[in-house]
C-alpha positions in Angstrom: 10.4 4.6 -11.9 8.4 1.4 -12.4 5.0 1.0 -10.8 6.5 -1.4 -8.3 9.2 1.2 -7.4 6.5 3.9 -7.0 4.5 1.6 -4.7 7.6 0.9 -2.6 8.5 4.6 -2.5 5.0 5.4 -1.3 5.3 2.8 1.5 8.6 4.1 2.6 7.4 7.7 2.7 4.4 6.7 4.7 6.5 4.6 7.1 8.9 7.5 7.6 5.9 9.4 9.1 4.9 6.5 11.3 2.0 5.2 9.2 0.6 1.9 10.5 -0.6 -1.3 8.7 0.9 -0.4 5.3 -0.2 -2.8 2.6 0.1 -3.0 -1.2 -2.9 -4.4 -3.0 -2.3 -5.8 -6.5 -5.2 -4.6 -8.5 -4.0 -5.9 -11.9 -6.8 -7.8 -13.6 -9.3 -6.6 -10.9 -9.5 -2.9 -11.6 -9.4 -1.1 -14.9 -8.4 2.2 -13.3 -5.1 1.3 -11.5 -2.6 -1.5 -10.9 -1.9 -1.0 -7.2 -3.4 0.5 -4.1 -1.1 1.4 -1.2 -3.2 1.6 2.0 -2.0 2.8 5.4 -3.5 4.2 8.6 -2.8 7.1 10.9 -4.0 8.1 14.4 -5.1 11.7 13.7 -6.1 14.0 10.8 -2.8 15.9 11.3 -0.8 12.7 10.9 -2.9 11.7 7.8 -1.9 15.0 6.2 1.7 14.7 7.3 1.9 11.2 5.7 0.3 12.5 2.5 2.6 15.5 2.4 5.7 13.2 2.8 4.5 10.9 0.0 4.0 13.9 -2.3 7.3 15.4 -1.4 9.4 12.2 -1.7 7.9 11.1 -5.0 8.2 14.6 -6.3 12.0 14.5 -5.5 12.0 11.3 -7.7 10.3 13.2 -10.5 6.9 11.5 -10.0 3.9 13.8 -9.6 0.4 12.8 -8.7 -2.5 13.2 -11.1 -5.1 14.0 -8.5 -5.4 14.5 -4.7 -8.6 14.5 -2.6 -9.7 14.5 1.0 -6.7 16.5 2.2 -8.7 19.3 3.9 -10.8 16.9 6.0 -7.8 14.7 6.8 -9.9 11.5 7.3 -9.0 9.8 4.1 -6.5 11.3 1.6 -6.2 9.8 -1.8 -3.2 10.5 -4.0 -3.6 9.2 -7.6 -0.4 8.4 -9.3 -2.2 6.7 -12.3 -1.1 3.1 -12.0 -0.7 3.4 -8.2 -3.2 5.0 -5.9 -2.2 5.8 -2.3 -4.9 5.8 0.4 -4.0 7.3 3.8 -6.8 6.7 6.3 -7.6 7.6 9.9 -8.0 4.2 11.5 -11.8 4.5 11.9 -12.3 5.5 8.3 -10.2 2.6 7.1 -12.3 0.2 9.1 -15.5 1.7 7.8 -14.6 1.7 4.1 -12.8 -1.7 4.4 -11.0 -1.5 1.0 -9.2 -4.7 1.7 -12.5 -6.6 2.0 -14.2 -4.7 -0.8 -11.4 -5.7 -3.1 -11.0 -9.1 -1.5 -9.7 -10.7 -4.7 -6.6 -8.5 -4.7 -3.3 -10.0 -3.5 -2.1 -8.2 -0.4 1.5 -7.6 0.5 2.3 -6.2 3.9 5.1 -3.6 3.8 7.9 -4.0 6.3 10.9 -1.6 6.6 
């Protein structure tokens, strides 16, 4: 899969579990560690984990495994690192607090729509 296909697959898997406000941030030329962020929100820690689980499961079916996962136990912000694409699944309050879209304000945003 290409990095664009991985980004889209993450968005779809998140959407399937009712993630809200799904965006893809183009980090190329801005970050030396990754090319894309996929960011989404959930209402509860349980939903954050369900979204992360579904991303992991759906990408695994496509033969794409993550390099690193963190934040799963707490469920406030789960990060799934797929190398060139990093998925961030936030509880809404944590997303507003960390404000990655503003922190990386130079990145081009694409809103995901089913």
